[in-house]
N, C-alpha and C positions, 0 to 999 in steps of 0.2 A: 434309605430312604426305610421307613420306620414299616412296618408288617405286623398282619395276625395270621396265622394258620389255621384253617379250618380242616382237621383230618375227617372225612367222608365216611359215615358208613354203611349210607346207601338209602337215608332219608329223603322224603319227596320235597323237606323244607330246604335243605344244606344251601342252595342257591339263595335263599331267599335270608339268610343269615348273613350271608357275605353282604347282599345286597344293604341290608340293615346296617351295617358296619360300616358299609361304605359312605353312608348317608350319614354318618359321623364325620365325614370326612379324612378316614384312617385307610390304609389299604390293606387289602386282605386278599388269600390265596387258599385257594380247594385242591386240596392232595387225598387221593385215594390213604385207606386207611394202612393200605400194605406199606405205603412210605415212610409210617410210622420210625420204624428200627433204625432207619438209615437218616433219620431227619437231625442233621448237625444245629445245635442251636447258636448260630452268629448271632452279632452284636443289636443287628438289625429285628430280630423277632422279638416281639414283646409280649406275645401270649398268643397261647392254644385252646381251641374249641374243639371238643370234641360235639360229632354231630350224634342226632337220633338215626334209627334205623328198624328197619321192618322186622328183622330177627330178634330173638333173646336171647341173653348172655346167658341163659342155662342150657340153649341147645348145644349139640356136638357140634362142633365145625361154625361154631358164630365166629365172630372177628373177636379178638382177645390178643392185641398187640403188646409188645412188653412197654410200658409208657414209664420206667423205673428211671431211664434216663432223663426225662424233661421233667417229673412231680418233685417239686418242692427249687426249681431252677429258675422256670419262668410261671407266672400267673396261667393257670387251666380250669375250665370252665367246661363241665359235661354236661350234654344237654340230652333230658330222655335217655335213649340206650346210653348214652355219653354218662350219665351221672351214675346209671346201674353200672356200670363195666367199672368205674371207678369204686363204686363200694363194695363189688364184690372181689377186683382184685386188693382191695385195704384189707379184705376177712370179713365183710359185711354179707348181710345174707338175702338176695334177690328172691321172691315166689311169686308164683302167680297171682294176679290181681285176686280175691273174690269176687270183687264184682270188676270188671274191666271198666277201665277207665278213659272216656274218649269222651271231649267235649268240654263247658265252659264247666269252673270249678271257679271257689272261694278261697283267698287265701286268709283263713281262720286265726293265725298267730303267726307273725314275722318277729326277727331278732333285727330292729333297726340300728342297731349298734354294728351290726356287719356294714361292710363297705359295698356287699354286693347289694341288700335289701336297703340302701340307706333313702329316704325318699319316698317309698315303697307305702302305701296304707291298708291296714288290716281292710277285710272287703275287697280288696281288688280282684278283678275278676283272671281267670287263667288260663290256659286253653290247654288240657291234658289230650293223650294222645300215646296209650302206652296199655300191653296186660298183663306186663308186669308190675311187681311195684317195689321198694325196699324196705323189706320187713324189720331189720336192725344193721346197726352202724357197729365199726368194733371199737375200740377206746381210741380218742385221739379224733373224733368226729363230730362234729355237734350239730345238732337240728337247728336251721335256721328259717323254715318257715315249713307250715302244715296248713291242708285244707281240712274240712270235717272228715271227708273219707279217706285221707293220705297223710299220714304223722309224719313222714319224709317227703317233704314237697322240694326242701331246699337242703344243703348241708355245706359245711365249712370244713375242711379240715386244719387242725388246730398245729399254728407253727409255720402252715405253708399257704401261698395266695391259691390252693386249689378249692374249687368248688363244684356243686353239683345239683342239677334244678330236675326232675321229674314232669317240667311243663315247657311249653314252648315260648318263650318271648319275643321270638321274630314273627310270630303272625297278630296280624290286627284284633283280634279275638284277644289275646293278652293283652288288657288296655294300660297297662303301665311296663309291657317288654321292653319300650323302648327305653324306658329309662333305667331298665336293670342291665341291659345292654352298656347303656353310657355308662352306668357304675364300674363295670369291669372293664371295658374300652379304654375310659379317661383315666379313670381315678386307680382303678387296680392297676392297668399295664402302664398307665402314665403315659399315656399316646397323646402324643402333639394337635392331632385333628389338620394336621398340613397337606391333606394329600384333596387338591381341589383343579376341577378342568384347568385353569391355566398352569400350575404346578405341574398337571399330567403332559400338556402340550410341551413345556421348557424342556422337561425330563425325557418326553420320548423325541422330539426334534436332535435333544444331544445323542441321544444313543444312537438313532438314524445316522448321524453325520457319523461316529465313530465304527458304526458297523458298515454301512455303504462306502466303498474304494472312490478316492477324490475323484477317478474319472469315469466311474463307474455309470452304464446309463439302466433303469428301474420303470420297467413295462406294466401298468396298473390297466385291467378292463374294469371302464367306469358302465355304470349301470341306471345312473340317474338317482339312486337311492342314495338314502344316508350313509350306508357305511363305507360305500367306495367316495362317496365323497367327501369324507370327512379325511379317510386314508390319503387322497391325493393331495387336501390340503394340508395334511402333517406333512406328506413326501416333499411336496414343494416350497415348503415355508425349509425344509430341509435342505434340498440339493437342486431346488429351482429348475431351471428348464432341461436339465438330464430326465425329469422324470415324463414318459411319455403315456399320455393316458390314451386309452384306443374307447371309442365309446360305438358301439354295432348297431344298429337298425336292423334288428330281424324281422321286420314288419310285424310283430306282435306287440307293440307298445300301442299306451294309451294316444290319442288323439292328439295330434300337434305334439307330440312327447318328444320327439328328437330334437326337432328344431330347434324347441323352446330350451332344453336341458343343454342344449351343444352351445347356445346362445351366454346362457347363465357360468356353464365352466369358462367362456371366454370372458367372459364378465369379470373373472375370480384372477384372470391371468395365467392361468393353468395349459398346460402343452397338450391339447386334444384333437387327435383324428378321429372326425367323423367319418364311419364307414355305411354306406345302406348298400346290404345284403339281404334287402327282402324276398328279391327272385329266387334268389339261393335256399330260403327256409322254405317256403312255398314249395320247391321242386320237391324238397327232401321230405316235406311233411304231406305230399299228395298223395291222397287215399287212405291216408291211414286216419285209424279213430279209433282204438284203445291209448287212453291214457298214457301207459308207460312206453306205448312207442312212440309216441308223439314227443315226450321229454326226453325219449333217447337222440329221438332223431334231430330237434333242436339242440343238446347238450354236444351231438356229434360236430352237427354243422355250425357252431360255433367256436368248435376247436380249430374245424380249419380254415375258419376267416379268419378268426384270432389269431394264427399262428403265420398264417400269411403275412397279415399285415405288421406284427411283430419282427418279422424276418429283414422288414424294411430298414431297421432301428441298426445303425453299426454301433457295435459294445455294448451289446446287451448284454448285462451279469443278472438280472434278478428279476422275479416275477412276483410283484405287491399283490397282497389280495387282503378283503376287507372283513378275515375272518374274525368271529368278537368269542367273549370269555365264552357263552354258552355251548359255544363249538369245540373250545378248548376242552372245557370240560366233560364234556362226552364221550373225546377222545381219549379219556384216561381215568374215565368212571371206575367203580368200583367194580363195576360187570365186566370189565375190558374193554379194549377198542371197538369204536362204533362202528356199525357195520355197513353202512353208507356212510357220505360226506354231502351235507347239504346243497344241494344244486344252488340256492339263492344265495350263498356266501362264499362258495367255489366253485372251482372247474374243474372237477378228478378229471385226470389225468395230464391237465396241461404243464405242471411242473417237470413231470418227465419227460414228454414229448418233446420239450422245448430244451431241456439242461439246463436249466434255469435254478438259481437259489431261489430262496422264498422267503420274503419280508412280510408281516403282519403285524405292522405297528397299531393295531386296535384290539390284538388276541389278548388282552386283557381285560377288557371293558365289556359292562354290560349294556345293552340296547340303549336305556335311560341315558349311563353316561357317555355313549357316541353322540347323542344329541346336544348334553351339555358341553361336551368339548367342541363339536362345529358349531354351536352358538358363541364358544369363546374364539372361534377361528374366526368368526363372521361369514358363515354359509349363509347364504341366503335363505328368507323362511318358505320360498315356493318347494326347496329341494328340504331342508332341515326340519320340516314339520309332514312332509309326505307321505302319505299310508303307505304301509307294506305291501309291496306290489310283488307275483310270484315271477320265479327267474324264467319260466316258459310262458311270460307274459297272458297275451291273450288267448295261446296255445291251449292252455287250461282251463280256462272258462267259455272256450266254444265247444259244446260235447257234441262228439263226430268228429267228422271229417273237416280238415281245415280249406280254405277258398279264399282267394282276394276280397271278393264279394262280400262275405261272412264277415272277415274283419273289418270291411267297412263300414256294415250293416252295426256292428260291437261296438266300434271306436264312437259312432255318432250317439249311441244309445248312453253309452258309458259317459262319453262329454257331456251329455245331458243331466245326469244324473249328479256327477263330478262337481260341475259347475254351479247348480243348483243346492248343493250341500255347502259349498262355499257365499255363496251368495244369500242366503238364509242364517249364516253363521252358525252351522251344525257341524262343519269340515273336523272341527278340531276336538267336537264333541263323541267324533266315532275313531275307533282306533285300524280300521279297513272296512273302504266299501267299493265294490263294483257292481256292473252287470253281468249276467253271465246269459248266452245266446242260448235257448232249447232248441231239441233236434228234434222237435216238433212243430205243426204249423196248427192254426184253428183259424174256425169260422168267424166272421165280423163284418158288420155294418157300417159302411161310412157313405152318407148320403143316400142315393139310392140303390146303389151298388153293393153286392156283396161281395167279401173279402178271403182269400186262402193264403194268410203271410204266418209269420214266423212269432214266436214268444220269448220275452225277455223278462227275467228272473233277476230283482235288484236283490241284494245284499249287501248288508251294512251289519256291524258287529261293534260293541264295546269291549275293552279287556286290558289289562294291567302289560301284557308280555306276550298274547297270543297262544299261551299253553292251556289257557281257558277262554271261552268268550260267551257272551249273552248278546242275543240278537236285539239293536238297537231299536226303541221304540218311537221312531219318528212320527210327527205329526201326522194324522191321517189327513189334514189338507196340504199337507207339503207333497204327501205319497201321493195325493189326487193331482198336485200340478206336473209332478213329475212324468207322472204320466201319461198326463194329457201331449206335453208336450214332446214326450219320444213318439207315440201315435201320430202327432199331426205334423213333426217334422223329420222321421226317421221314415221312408216310405220304406214300405216291407216286413215293418212288424206293426202287428194290431192288437197285442194283448201284453200288459205289463203285470206280474204277479210280485208279492213279497216273500222272500224267505224268514219265516221266524223260527228256525232252528238253533240250540244255542250248542257251541263245541262243550264238553261232549254232550250228546251222541253223535252229532254231525262235526265234517271239518269246517274250518272257514271255506275253502276253496271246495269247490264241485266234481274235481277231477286231481 
């Protein structure tokens, strides 16, 4: 399978470069720049991209891997820091910019004869983000684009398919950035654009069948979310009933979610065991108010319940997990291994405790790609398009201690909110939505009686990947209807508020 390699120098945009390339149906991988000296140019590697970086090439100790064994052998594109590194290693001079170059700029001149610049236009907007600039290039380096402030906005090494650009084509602010990346990926690297969801399914199934022994049994913890569900369908296609799904009801799921999701799994022909363990989780959470203490109690109890159920599977050799690519990147980032494993993707401690080998069929996919693969596998829309839901569930949407009564209150209020979003056609316009039960009570008036009941906060955000998020501007009339229905239908709640905080500075969840 053809692929591109991105060497990561720590840029905040590195994952975005990968996503843009994959949108062109070309597979690519992100590797820390420290892997450069050991990079073996196999026939399937069609090109290399050098990312940006928060560092300066002039700093002592800045990333400076030797690229001599790849330059001239495969196409290379340096982006921002990557371009400055290529220029400096080639004998050019990189100096602090007279004016720090951040934000929008316009291409004042470009060489349309260059394969990289083909089809771009003078005046095209690009996005700059650097404090240094390439002052001079050595002989054999040709300028192929400039802006009014940046003489060397892009260059090409003569006699090589090596290029450098001092702007970011992967961000939407660079209006013709996608065309530039397509020029590099398709025309220069000569990629066939064959990496599609169907192609991934076929290759993943073959790989799973090759990896997992002919009689091995595989255990997978299901959550009702997209990642674990798509992983289950891939494994089911590869090994059939030898996949044993375990879906644990921790008592902190949304209203009717356990029964609804279990029915959907059965309709897909999956071999799934549903476990009602709510009393165990409530007992473990009794008296706990600290968010981290609640998370640990939920995680610990899940491991106990899951391990107990898994012991019932004879011949289990593998533990499957719904790990996706952002988690893999974090674990091998340029800053070193991640300190924690995200609990909503993996359950830390299970592989060691159960002495099983781990299989992660989605570990090379981004979230949007997981949904595309799920659609190709026929995953029902109610799961495929489901909003992200935190691993600890309503346990971190009830601020303070957890009781079955509070869970019931929040499930019913949240159910009203989510169902009305769907009825009004707003659910698909929102990245994530839910209700939070606050640890306060307020005075209200219902009929001729005064009430002293609980407060619910509604949260709805729009986002692309959850890293940043804006509060959703839901219609006032809709919010009024939600508030009215919650207060009228959920006895014990007499006030509804709407959270209008964005991320950052706030987070999506309250705990």
